[in-house]
N, C-alpha and C positions, 0 to 999 in steps of 0.2 A: 600596596593595599589601596591607595587612592585611585590608581589606574583601574584596578579591578572594580572598585565601587562605581567609577565613571562608566565602565562598560555596562554594568548591571542596571544602571539608572538611565541609560540612553534609549530613546525611542527606536533608533535604528537597530539596536540589538534585538529588541523584542519583536520588531517587524520581521527581522531575519529568522527568528525562532519560529514564527508562524509559517513563513514560507518554507522552511526546511521540514516542518512537521506535516504540511498539507499533503504531499504525495504519500507519505507514510500512513496518513489517516485513511486514504482511499484503499491502499493495498492491505492495511491491517484489518479494515472492516470486511474486505473480501475474503481474507484468510480466515477471519473469525466465523463468517457464515459457513464456509466449507467445513471447518472443524466442528462447529456446533451440530452439523448434520452427520458427523462421523467420518469425514474424509480429510486427511492431512494432505494439503496441496503444496508439495515442494517444487512445483513448477512456477512458483510466484516470481522468481528472479527473471526467468526467460520470458514469462508473460508480460512483465513490466517493460522489458526491452522491446518486445513485439508491439506493445501498445504505444510506446514512445515513438517507434518508427512509423507505425501505421497512421497515427494521428498527424504527425508532422508531414508525412508524405501526402496525405489527403489534402492538407492545407496548401502545401507547396504546389500541388497539381491544380489548384484553383478553387477548391471547395471552401466553405466557410469554417470558422473556428469551431462552432458547435457541431457542425457536420463531422469535422475531424475528431472531436470527442466521441461521437457516435460510432465512427469507423473504428477507432481504437477499442471501444468497448466491444464491438462486434468481433474484432480479431481476437480479443481475450476470450470471448465466449466460445469461439471455435476451438481454441486450445483447451478450454474447459470441457467442451463436449468430448474431445479426444481423451482427456484425462479421466473424465467421469465414465466413459464407455469402458475403458480398460480396467478401472479400479472398482466400479460398482457392480454392473452385471457380470463381468468376467472375474472379478475378485483378485486381480493381480496385485502384487506388492505396491502399496502406495508410495513407499520410499523410492523404489526403482522407477516407477512410472513418472513420479514427480521430477526426479533428476533428469530423466529422459526428455520430459517436456521442456525443462529449462534449457537443455542442450539444443533440442530441436528448434524451439522458438527463437533462441538467440542466433542460431545458424541461419534460419530462414530470414530473419531481419537483416543480418549482415549481408547475406547473399542478394536479397532484394535491393538493398542499398547499392551494392556494387553493380548490379544489373541495370538499375534505373539511372545511376550516375557513374558510368565507368571511368570517365576522365576527370572527375572532380577531385581536387586535392583539399579544398577548403569547403566544409559543409555549407550549403546554401542557407540563407536566413529567411524566415517567414515573419509576417506581422503577428506577433503573439498577443495573447490577452493582456490588456492594460489594466493598471489599478483602477478600481471603481470606488471612489470615496463615498461613504455613507453620509448624507447631509447631517450637519450638526455634530453627530457622534465622532466624525473624523477630526473635528477641531479640539477634542479633549486632549490634554497633555499626556504624553507617553502612550496611554491606552488607545487614543484616536489613531495615530499613525500605525500602531502595531496591529490592532484588530479591525479597524474600519477604513483602512486605505489599502486594501488587498485586491487581488484579481477575483473575478467571479468564481473561478474554480476553487479558490480557497474558501469562499463563503459556502460553496456547495459541499466541500469536504466536511466542514463543521456541521452543516445541516444534516449530512448523511449519518452522522453519529446518532442524532436524535431519531431519524427515520428507522435506522437499524434497531435501536433500542425499542422503539414503539412496536415495530413489527414482531420482533422476537418475543417480547414480554406482554404484549397487549392484544395480539390477534391469534386466531386459530391456526393460521399459517405458521406463525412463529412457534407456537406450541408443537406443531407437527415436526418442524425442523429440529427443535431441541430434543424432542422425543426420539427422532431418528438417530441422534447421536448418543442418546442415553439408553433407550430400550426399544430397539427397532421391532421386536416381536409385539410390543404393545401397540405400535403404530399399525402393524398389519392386522391386529385383532380388531381395529376400528374400521377396517375396510379400505385403508389407505395404502398406497404403493410406496414402500421404502425406497425402491429403485428410483422412482420418479422424483421423490422429494430430494434424495441425495444428488441425483443428476442435475436437477434444477438449481440446487444450492451451489454446486460446483461451477455451473455455468455463470450464474449471477456473480458469485464471488470472483471468478476469473475475470469477468468483465470489469469489475471494480478495480482489480489489480492493474489491468491494462490502462484504465483511466489514470491511475496513480503514475504509471509510466508516461502517459501522454502529458500529464502536468509538467513534467520536466522539460519537454520540448515545446510546449505551447503556453506555458505560464512562467516557469522559472527561467528557462532559456528561450531562444528562438531558432534553434537548429538541433539536428541530431548528430551525435558523435559517439563513437565506440566507447564502451566502458562508462557511459554516463549514469547508468543505474547504480553501479559501483557498490554492490552488496546490500542495497536498501531492502531487497526482497527478503534476505535472511534476517535482517533486523526486524522486519514486520512479523515474521514467525515468532521471534523472541518476544515481541510486544504483545502478541496474543496471550502468551503464557504469563507475561508480566501483568496483564490486565485480568487474569483469571477467567478468560473467555467472556468478559463483560465489556460492552462497547465503551462505557464511560471511563473505566479504568484503563482500557487500551488507548483511549484518547490522551489520558494523562501521561502514559508512557511515551507516546509519540511526541508530545510537547516537551517532555523531559529530555528525550534524545535531541530534539531541536535545540534546547538550551545548551546541552553539552557541546554540540557541533558548532553552533554559532559562537559559543564562548571560546573554543579552542582556536577558531579563525582569528578572533580579535586578540587573543592572548599572544599569538605569534607576532603581533605588531607592537607589543610592549617591550620594555627593556628586558623582561624575562625571556622573550622570544629570541633575543640575540645570543643568549648564553646556552640555550637548550636546543638540540637538533629538532627540526620541524617534524620529523617522524614521530616524536613523542607526542606532539600535539595532535597529530592525525590519529594516533592510537587512543587518545584520551576518551573521546565519546564512546567508543566501543568497549573500552575497559570499564568505564563507569556504568554502561548499560548492562554489562555482564554481572557486575556487582549488584546492581538494582534487581536484576532478574533472579539472582540467587536468593536474595532476601525475600522477594515477593512470591516466588514460585513455591516456597515451602508450604504455603497455605492454599495454594491453588487446587481446585477440584477439577480434575481432567474429565471431560465427557466420557462416560463409562464405555461407550461403544466406538470411541475414536480409533481408527485404523483397523476396525474389526469388520471384515466382509460379512454380508448378510444375504442369505438365499431364502426365497419365499418358502414358507412352511417350517423354517427352523424355529426351535424353541430353546 
């Protein structure tokens, strides 16, 4: 019990929680925007892989870090354009298209890696984003190192939650996006294009997913390697449901998963870790996330038109 308490009270633990949650926040906000507009984007896992590779490769080729972030977002938006084109105007199955995008984006990233670096056995390293302490606040005990000694992308991830909330609930654009996912006929009756709104939401959301992937190669690590996304995209889909399609609650879910994941890593290093197979610890954050999802999703209000194709003139 003393070891567990030491873990929970250490600044390094909470700093790790924030780092683990940061890429999930980007991707979860992206998925939330898509679903709020009525489109389930199951391409998130592959788009995160593509973003991780595109951002890393851009920086490795000599571009700046922020340019790499922009390249990653652009790559994600291209896959979002493909996803949106197939599911919105053509009305194809969002499940099938999303899984196809995941397979395509992952395969393209891996193929491009092998094509660009055919003889490399160890992934090359780049100069990643470095922690940027906030003056005075970073000196606070526990809270300072955890919240205010992070990389710029982490600060951007948390700021993004506020921006998404503001846009969705305080602007006409956000109202149109939410209406497209609830009652697309009402959107059309106001002279707005449901197709344009949904396409835009999918492209922007996919771009944010790709930035979540780029966080892994440009902030958490400093290289690209296969399987680095490791199911984070699927977790983000669950986090949207956990958060009841609300940015603030989805942020809470991302941080909660970060707590579970950081805790299991440190738990393996205790005396308890010597007696229990490490696979149990790896499973722990996903198991706890499923339990939390079951509890929270019982009261969640799904957007009424989610996964429902819409053609102009329908009532």
